[in-house]
One Martini backbone bead per residue (centre of mass of N, CA, C, O) as a GRO file, in nm:
protein
   95
    1MET     BB    1  -3.870  -3.768  -0.336
    2SER     BB    2  -3.587  -3.694  -0.205
    3TYR     BB    3  -3.420  -3.377  -0.112
    4LEU     BB    4  -3.216  -3.506   0.073
    5ARG     BB    5  -2.847  -3.609   0.124
    6ILE     BB    6  -2.757  -3.720   0.404
    7LYS     BB    7  -2.733  -4.026   0.372
    8GLU     BB    8  -2.528  -4.015   0.138
    9LEU     BB    9  -2.309  -3.845   0.293
   10LEU     BB   10  -2.260  -4.042   0.518
   11LYS     BB   11  -2.158  -4.274   0.343
   12GLU     BB   12  -1.919  -4.118   0.208
   13ARG     BB   13  -1.794  -4.061   0.519
   14GLY     BB   14  -1.846  -4.302   0.725
   15LEU     BB   15  -2.117  -4.237   0.872
   16THR     BB   16  -2.351  -4.208   1.121
   17ALA     BB   17  -2.634  -4.094   1.258
   18LYS     BB   18  -2.534  -4.114   1.545
   19GLU     BB   19  -2.276  -3.949   1.512
   20LEU     BB   20  -2.410  -3.692   1.408
   21SER     BB   21  -2.598  -3.645   1.649
   22GLU     BB   22  -2.364  -3.608   1.849
   23TYR     BB   23  -2.230  -3.365   1.712
   24LEU     BB   24  -2.515  -3.196   1.726
   25ASP     BB   25  -2.681  -3.250   1.987
   26ILE     BB   26  -2.902  -3.472   1.905
   27ALA     BB   27  -3.138  -3.674   1.850
   28GLU     BB   28  -3.157  -3.948   1.657
   29ASN     BB   29  -3.465  -3.926   1.588
   30SER     BB   30  -3.449  -3.641   1.473
   31LEU     BB   31  -3.259  -3.705   1.239
   32SER     BB   32  -3.437  -3.922   1.113
   33ARG     BB   33  -3.675  -3.728   1.046
   34ILE     BB   34  -3.506  -3.558   0.852
   35ILE     BB   35  -3.409  -3.775   0.654
   36THR     BB   36  -3.730  -3.870   0.608
   37GLU     BB   37  -3.908  -3.599   0.607
   38LYS     BB   38  -4.087  -3.557   0.890
   39GLN     BB   39  -3.883  -3.315   0.935
   40GLN     BB   40  -3.812  -2.975   0.947
   41PRO     BB   41  -3.539  -2.797   0.945
   42ARG     BB   42  -3.352  -2.568   1.053
   43PHE     BB   43  -3.118  -2.369   0.925
   44GLU     BB   44  -2.906  -2.401   1.152
   45LEU     BB   45  -2.896  -2.710   1.129
   46LEU     BB   46  -2.805  -2.724   0.837
   47GLU     BB   47  -2.536  -2.587   0.894
   48HIS     BB   48  -2.429  -2.808   1.088
   49ILE     BB   49  -2.449  -3.045   0.898
   50ALA     BB   50  -2.268  -2.935   0.676
   51ASP     BB   51  -2.019  -2.898   0.852
   52GLN     BB   52  -1.990  -3.203   0.938
   53LEU     BB   53  -1.987  -3.292   0.614
   54GLY     BB   54  -1.823  -3.077   0.436
   55VAL     BB   55  -2.051  -2.871   0.333
   56GLU     BB   56  -2.277  -2.700   0.182
   57VAL     BB   57  -2.601  -2.641   0.213
   58TRP     BB   58  -2.681  -2.686  -0.093
   59GLN     BB   59  -2.547  -2.989  -0.085
   60LEU     BB   60  -2.799  -3.132   0.070
   61PHE     BB   61  -2.936  -3.136  -0.209
   62ARG     BB   62  -3.092  -3.259  -0.450
   63GLY     BB   63  -2.886  -3.194  -0.740
   64SER     BB   64  -2.611  -3.064  -0.637
   65ASP     BB   65  -2.417  -3.253  -0.806
   66LYS     BB   66  -2.528  -3.081  -1.078
   67ALA     BB   67  -2.475  -2.810  -0.969
   68VAL     BB   68  -2.420  -2.494  -0.927
   69SER     BB   69  -2.297  -2.292  -0.725
   70GLY     BB   70  -2.587  -2.212  -0.527
   71TYR     BB   71  -2.762  -2.447  -0.654
   72VAL     BB   72  -3.093  -2.600  -0.686
   73GLU     BB   73  -3.265  -2.882  -0.781
   74TYR     BB   74  -3.629  -2.859  -0.852
   75GLN     BB   75  -3.835  -2.982  -1.065
   76GLY     BB   76  -3.629  -2.882  -1.308
   77THR     BB   77  -3.528  -2.639  -1.122
   78LEU     BB   78  -3.326  -2.372  -1.057
   79HIS     BB   79  -3.211  -2.265  -0.731
   80ARG     BB   80  -3.107  -1.994  -0.560
   81ILE     BB   81  -2.863  -2.008  -0.282
   82GLN     BB   82  -2.774  -1.731  -0.055
   83THR     BB   83  -3.002  -1.735   0.159
   84LYS     BB   84  -3.220  -1.803   0.398
   85LYS     BB   85  -3.468  -1.717   0.234
   86ASP     BB   86  -3.419  -1.896  -0.012
   87LEU     BB   87  -3.443  -2.163   0.146
   88GLU     BB   88  -3.725  -2.123   0.270
   89GLU     BB   89  -3.875  -2.102  -0.001
   90LEU     BB   90  -3.799  -2.384  -0.103
   91LEU     BB   91  -3.914  -2.549   0.135
   92LYS     BB   92  -4.208  -2.463   0.082
   93LYS     BB   93  -4.226  -2.596  -0.204
   94MET     BB   94  -4.165  -2.897  -0.076
   95GLU     BB   95  -4.439  -2.938   0.100
   0.00000   0.00000   0.00000
């Protein structure tokens, strides 16, 4: 199961991956690899994606629609995301 909600958030906002990649100034195929989880994004890029989609970084993750602010659900467990280190640790668990 996909852990990122970028595709879902794009649809909610009426944006295409091409438009988002242009806003982010990255190649469309790079964004596609992130969306399909073939490439793990840097934290800074996640910040830019979240900013362009009008959400917090933690809201990019599956389960965040059910989570309390600052928490992400992964494999039935809530993980608190307050710092870059918190997010990096969660991403390692997801690999």
